[in-house]
N, C-alpha and C positions, 0 to 999 in steps of 0.2 A: 504494500500500500504506500503510495506516495504521500509524504508529509507536506501539507500546505505551507507556503511561505507566510510568515507573520510580518506584516509591514510595521515599521517603527511607530510607537505610540507613547503617550503619557497617560498616567492614571492619577487622578486627584481625589482625595477624600478630605474635604476641608472642614467637615462638620462632625463634632462629637455627638454620638447618639446616647441618650439615656432612656432606656426602655423598661416598661413594666407598670402594672396597676399601682396607682398612688404616687408615681414619680413626679407628678406636677407639684407635689409638696416640696420638691427640692429646688423650686424656682429661685428662692432667696439665696440659697447656697450657690447656685449656678450664676446668678446675677453678680453677687459680690465677688465671686471668684474671677469674673471678667473685669472687675474694677467698677462695676455699675453702682452709682449712688443716687442718680436722678434719672429715671427711665421714662420713655414714651411707650405706652401700652396701646397697641393698635388691634381693634377687633370690630365686630359687627353687631347689629341690634339683636339678632337671634342668639348669639353666644352670650351677650350681656344678659338677655332675658333668662337664659338658662342658669345664671348665677356664676358662670366661670370667671367673668371679668372681676367681679367683686371678690371672689375667692383668691385670685392671683394678686389683686391689689392689696388685700389684707395681709397676705403672706409676705409681701414685699415691705409694706409700711411697718409691719410688726418687727422687721429687722432693720428699721431705720432708713429704708430706701424710699426716696421721694418718687411719686408716680403721677404722670400726666396721662390722662386717658383720652383716646379718640376711638369711640365705638360705633361709628356711623358708616363704616365701609359698606358699599353696595355690592351685590353680586356682579361679576364681570366688571371690575372697577375701571374707571376712565381717569383721564387727567383731572377731572373735576374732584374725584375722591382724593387724589394725591394732593391737590392744592389745598383742600380743606384740612387734610391731615397735617400738612406743613404749617398752615395757619394756626393750628392748635398748639404747635410748639411755641410760636410767637416770641422767638428770641431767647427762650429759656435754655439754660446750659445743660441740656440732656447729654448723658454720656453712654447710653445704651438704648437699644430699641427691642421691644418684644412684639412679635406677631402671634396673636392668639386667635385661632379660628381655622377656616378653610383656606383654600388657595387664594381667595380674594383678599383676605386680611393679611396673609403673609406677603403677597405680592405688593400690596399697598405699603406695608411696613418697609419693604426693600426699596420701593420707589421713593418713599419719603426720605430714606437714608441718602439716596443720591442727591436730592435737592438740598437737604439740610446741610450736608457736608461739602458739596461741590457747586451749589447754586444752579442757575439756569432753569430749563424746563425739560420734561421727560424726553422730548424729541432729540435733545442734545446727546442722549445716551443710547440711542438706538444702535444696536450692534453689540460689540463686546469691547471692554477695556477702555471706555471713554472717560472714566472718572480719574482725574489726574491727582486728586488729593486723597488722603486717608479717609476711610469711612468708619462709622461707629460699629462696635460689635453688636451682633444681633442674636437673639434667642428665638427660636420658632417652636410654637406649641400647637400642633395640628389638632383640631377637633373633628376632622373628617379624615377618612382613609382613602386618599385618591390622588391628589395632585403631585405629591412628592416635593412640593416647593420648599419644604423644610430642609432639604439637603442640596438645593440648587442655587447657582449664582445668578440666575436670570429672573427677571420679573416681567410679566406680561400685562401691559397696560394699554387700553384703547384710547385713541384720540377722542375727546369728547365731542368734537364736531364731525369728523369723518367716520368715526367708529372703527377705523383701521387699527388693528392690534400691533403694538410696538414691542418687540422683544429687546429688552435692555439688560445687558449682562456685564458683570465685572467680578473677578475673583474675590475682590474685597467685599462684595455684596452677599456672599454665601453666609448663612448663619453659622456662628461659631459653635452653637449647641442646639440640638433638637431634642425636645422632651416628648417622648412617645408614650402617652398614658391612655390605654384603651378605654378606661372608664369615662374619659371626656367625650368619647364618640357616642355614648349612650343617649345623649340629649338631642341628637340629630334626627330630623323627620325621616320616615322610611324612604321617601323619594331621594333625599340627599344621600342617604346611605347607599342606595342603588346606583345613582349617577356617579358618585365618587368612586365606588367600587369598580364600575365599568371603566372609568378613566384609568384606574390603576392597572387593570388587565391590559388595556390598550397600550399603556406606556411600556409594559413588559414586552408585548408583541412587537410594537414598532421599533423600540430601541434595540431589540435583538437582531433585527434584519437591516438596520440602518447602514448605509454605506460607510458611516464613521464608526461603526461598532468595532470593538477590540475584544480579544479573548477574555479580558477581565470584565468589561462592561457587559458582554453577553452572559457571563457567569452570573452577574447580579440580576440580569433580566430573566434568565431561566429560573433562578431561585425565587424571584418575585412571582412569576407565573405559577410555579409549583405551589406556593402558599395561597395565592389569590383565588384560584379557581375553586378549590374546596371551601375556602373561607367565605367566598361570596355566596355559594349555594347554602352553606350553613346559616348565614345571616338572613337570607331571604326566608328561611323556614323558622328561624328562632332569633329574632332581632336582639334579644337580651343576652345572647351568648357572648360572654366576654373573651373566651378563648378564641372564637372566630373573629371577634373585633380586633384582638391582638394580632392575629395572623394577617388581617387586612391592613392594619396600620403598619406592620413591619414590611409587608409586601409593597406598600406604597412608597416607603422610604428606600427600599432596595431598588425598585423600579426608577425612582427619582435619581438614585446614584448612577444607575445605568444611563439615564438620559444625560446627566451631567458629564458623562464621559463618552457619549456617543451623540445621538440626536434622535429625532422622531421621523415621521414620514407622511405619506399622502392622506391617511385618515385624519390626522390633525390638521393638515392643510385644508382639507375639504370641510372640516368641522367649523373652523373659525368664521367663515362667511355666514354659515347657518346661524351661529350664535349672534353675530353682528346684526343681521337683517331680520331674523325671525324669532330671536329671543330663545332659541332652543338651548337648554342647559348644555354646557360644554361636554360633560361626560355622556349625556344622551346623544348629542350630535356625533361624537366620536364613535359611539357604539353603533349607531345607525350605519355609518360608512365603513366600519372596519371589516365586516364580512366580504364586501365587494372588493375592498382593497387587497385583502388576503388573496382572493381568487385572481385578481389582476397581477399581483406580484408572483403568483405561483408559476408563471411561465418561465421564471428564472430558476434553473436547477439548484443552484447553491442556496437560494432563498427557500425553496421547498425543503431542503435538508434541515435548515434551522427551524422552519415551521414544524416539521415532523418532530424535531428534538423538543420543542416546546410542548407539543401535544402529548408526547410520551411522558415528559416530566410532570405535567399536570394531570396525568392519568385520564386524559381525554380518549386515548387509544391505548392498545397494548404495545408492548415493546417490539412485537413482530409485525405490526401494521406497516404497509408500504408507505413511502413518503407521499405519494399522491393521495392515497386514502386518508392519511393522517392530516394532510393539509386541508382537505375538504372537511374533515371532522372538526378541525380547528375553526374554520369559517362558520360551520354550523353552531359550534359552541359559543362563538362570539355573538351570533344572532340570538341564541337562547338567553344570554345575559339580559338583553333588552326585554325579552318576553318575561323573564323571571322577575324583573324589576317593575313589571306592570306599566311599562312605558309604551307610547305609540311606536309602531314598528315600521312605519313608512314616512317618507318626507311629506307625502300628500296629507297625512293625518295631522301634520304639524303646520299646514298652511302653505307649503311650497307648491308651486305650479310649474308646468313645463315652460311657461313664459319666463320664469326666473332662472332657468338653468344656465343660459349663456352667461349672464352676469356672475352667477356663483362660480362657474367654471373658470372664468377669467381671473377672478379674485383668488381662487384656490391655487391656480398655477403660479401666482405671484407670491404666495406664502413662502417664507424662508425654509420651512421644514420640507417642502416638496423637493428641494435640491438633494436631500439625503435619502429619498425613497430608493429602494434597491433596484427597481425597474424605472427607467426614465419615464417621466410623465409630463404631459402638457395639457392645455386647456381642452383639446378635443377628447383626450382620455378622461379628464375630470367630468366632462359633459356626459360621457357614457356611464361613468360611475354614479353620478347623480340620478340619471334616468333609471338605472338599475334599482335604485332605492325609492324612487318617486311613488 
C-alpha cells in the first residue's frame, strides 16, 4: 500500500479547555488567573432570563472582580450589536472579556474585543490578522453545543445594512479559556438544542473533507462526529440527559478545533445567504444543505474515503460497508438530523422560491468557505444544490 504524502502544516490549540458539570463555578479562578479585575460580560436576553448571567456575575463580584454586563446580543449578530456592546464599555478600563451564551454572544464578545483594543469598525478586520495591537484575554462559556466558537479565533458578524457576513479573525482573538459545563445547556429550548447540534455535526463533516484539512484537524473532526451522532439522537429522545449534553458540548469544541485548523465548505457557504435573507437559523440552514453537498462532493474518490471513515466512526454503517454505500448513508443520516429535530425539511417550507435561487447561488459562490470545498464549486453548482432542497 502506498503511503500518502503529508503536505506541510501547522496545528494550533490556543484555548485551554475546562470540562465537566459544575465547572462554571471556576469562572472567578479562571478570570483572576488571567489577571482579570474588571471584566465585560457579554450575553443575550435568553441566557440572562435563565439566570446564568446573574450567577456568573455573582461568582465574579464575590471574588472582588468588577463586572460590566451587556446582555442584549441578538441572534445572528450584526455590526449594530457590536456597536452597542462597545458603547456599554464607555471608556471603562476593562481588562478581560467573557462571552456567555451561544455563538452569537461569543462572536459579539470577540468582535467587541477588536474594536475596544484596536479601534475602527468591524469591516477593518475582515480576513485574518488585521489587529495590529494586543487584544484583551477572553473566556468563553458556551450554553449551547454547536458553534465551537469557544475555541476559534474568528468571529462572524453581519453588516447591519447589507446583511453580508464578515469573517474577522486574529490569533489574538481566540479565547484563552473555554469552560464547558453541560448543565448550562439544560436551559436551552428544544429547537436551539436541535439546531446547535446539527451545526456541530456539520462542522465535523465539512472540516474533515476541507481542502485545508490536516491529519490532526481530521482526527479532531472524526472524534467530534463519533461523539455527536449518538449524542444528538440521545438528546432528541431525552433532553435532560446530561451525559448526552456533555458529549455534544465536547463534540462541538472538538469540531471547532478542527475548523480552527482547517476550514469549512459548501454547506456553510450555501447556508449563510439563507440565514441573511430568510431568517433560517444557521444550524437548520446548514442541515438542510448538507445532504446534497455530501452527494455533490462524493464524486471525489478521496472525499468519499473520508466520508466513509466518518460514517464508520459514528456507527452510521458497519466497518465493512463500501465507501459509496457509507457515503450515501452519511447523507441520509444528515437528513435524519433535521427530521429528528422537528424542523422543516425543504427550503420551500421555509419560504424560499425558485425565483430566489439565482441570487442565493451567486451569494453562496462568493462565500469564503466555498474556496475550501473538496470539489470545486461555482454559482451554477450552488443553483443545482438549492433546487435539490427546494
